[in-house]
C-alpha positions in Angstrom: 94.7 54.3 113.5 94.3 54.9 109.8 92.7 53.1 106.9 96.3 52.6 105.5 97.2 50.3 108.4 94.3 49.5 110.7 95.3 48.8 114.2 98.7 50.5 114.1 99.4 53.7 116.0 99.1 56.8 113.8 99.1 60.6 114.2 97.8 63.3 111.9 99.9 66.3 111.5 99.9 69.6 109.6 103.3 70.9 108.6 104.3 74.1 106.9 107.1 75.6 104.7 108.0 79.2 104.3 110.2 80.0 101.4 111.5 83.5 100.9 114.2 82.7 98.4 114.5 80.5 95.3 116.1 77.4 96.9 114.6 74.0 97.0 112.8 73.7 100.3 112.1 70.3 102.0 108.6 70.9 103.5 108.2 67.3 104.8 110.3 64.2 105.2 108.7 60.8 106.1 110.4 59.6 109.3 112.1 56.2 109.8 109.8 53.4 110.8 106.7 55.2 109.4 104.5 55.4 106.4 103.0 58.8 105.7 99.7 59.4 103.9 99.7 63.0 102.4 96.0 64.1 102.0 96.3 67.9 101.6 98.8 70.3 100.0 98.2 74.0 99.9 100.5 76.7 98.4 100.0 80.4 98.5 102.1 83.3 97.1 102.0 85.6 100.1 104.2 88.3 98.3 102.7 91.8 98.2 103.3 91.9 94.4 104.7 89.9 91.6 104.2 86.4 90.2 106.3 83.3 90.8 106.3 79.9 89.1 106.2 77.0 91.6 107.5 73.4 91.5 106.3 70.7 93.9 108.4 67.6 93.9 108.0 64.2 95.5 111.4 62.7 96.2 111.3 58.9 96.4 114.2 57.9 98.6 114.2 54.1 97.8 114.7 54.9 94.1 116.6 58.2 94.4 114.0 59.6 92.0 112.2 62.9 92.0 108.7 63.1 90.6 107.5 66.6 89.5 104.1 66.6 91.1 103.6 70.2 89.9 105.9 72.0 87.5 106.0 75.7 86.6 102.6 76.6 88.0 102.2 80.4 87.9 101.0 82.0 91.1 100.3 85.8 91.2 100.6 87.5 94.5 97.9 86.4 96.9 97.0 83.5 94.6 96.9 79.9 95.8 96.5 76.3 94.7 95.2 73.5 96.8 95.2 69.7 96.4 92.6 68.4 98.8 91.6 65.2 97.0 94.9 63.4 97.0 96.4 60.4 98.7 100.1 60.1 98.3 101.8 57.3 100.3 105.3 58.1 101.4 107.9 55.7 102.6 110.7 56.5 105.1 113.0 59.1 103.7 110.6 60.3 101.0 110.2 64.1 100.8 107.8 66.7 99.6 109.9 69.6 98.3 108.8 73.1 96.9 110.8 75.6 94.8 109.6 79.0 93.7 111.2 80.7 90.6 111.4 84.1 92.3 112.3 85.3 95.8 109.2 86.4 97.7 107.0 84.7 100.2 105.7 81.2 99.3 103.9 79.3 102.0 103.1 75.6 101.9 100.8 73.6 104.2 100.7 69.8 104.2 98.5 67.5 106.1 99.9 64.0 106.7 99.0 60.9 108.7 102.1 59.1 109.9 101.6 55.4 110.7 104.2 53.7 112.8 105.7 50.6 111.2 107.8 48.7 113.7 110.8 46.9 112.4 109.8 43.4 111.5 106.1 44.4 111.5 
């Protein structure tokens, strides 16, 4: 159960992404028949040297729109950024995507609560 939908079955999950290239990585996709509440995002440049610029995007499936949650944030090696005071509500098919500007070792951790939304409910 979650505050988003009291009385409905829910599960809390942490998911991760591990990007070693420069391609856009889908770290999380909200499943069908669920609403997902993202409450934590953490990114760390785990490379042994160098700096990368990071983009974090929220893809809104219903509108085919991409919101640039974070754009061009510079992270030196071993540097990190956390968003612990957020509350993003994702609908089915919405995605959290991450893209570094340089190949290296960018790790992403997300915490979400998925609430089951039965068809017709």
